[in-house]
Phi, psi and omega in degrees: 000127178264143181232166177266036182261134179293157180298325181291327177292318179296317178299316180296320177300313183290341179275353182291144175296148181304324182300327179284339182276353177298143178290163174302318179297317177298319180293320176292318177298318177298320180298312185293321180294312180298319178299316178298314182294325181276312188249344179075021185240192183240172184226152169269169179298321180292322179295319175298318180301313181299316178293317180300319180299318179292321185271322190233352185108174184293151178212140179288147180299325178293332176288316179297317180298317178298317180290322177295320177299319178294321180291324173296313179299327179279352183081010179277326176238161172226145177267128184282147179287327181284156178247163173206168176278134174293136181290346181260310184266338181079006183268142177291130182227165169261102186286168178247156174212171177293137181296130178280133182275000000 
């Protein structure tokens, strides 16, 4: 596939560290996985957003929601039937966790 991208842009893209090339969905899945492995718990969308901001920079809550929905549909994450209060908003939510195999 040919593109109208200059050689310098292509070189700059190829020079990016692999970590920066991870998709938003991959980063969110990694956040949920790391949280489970470290703390043994689940996360709300706002908690994912807060961790993402610390590790990778700001992300819109609607973007987190869209990526989580896609990860749930793909079977990588699961939304729990039980509810709990979000540690940030105090609202009862259905948290997500890594899908158990």
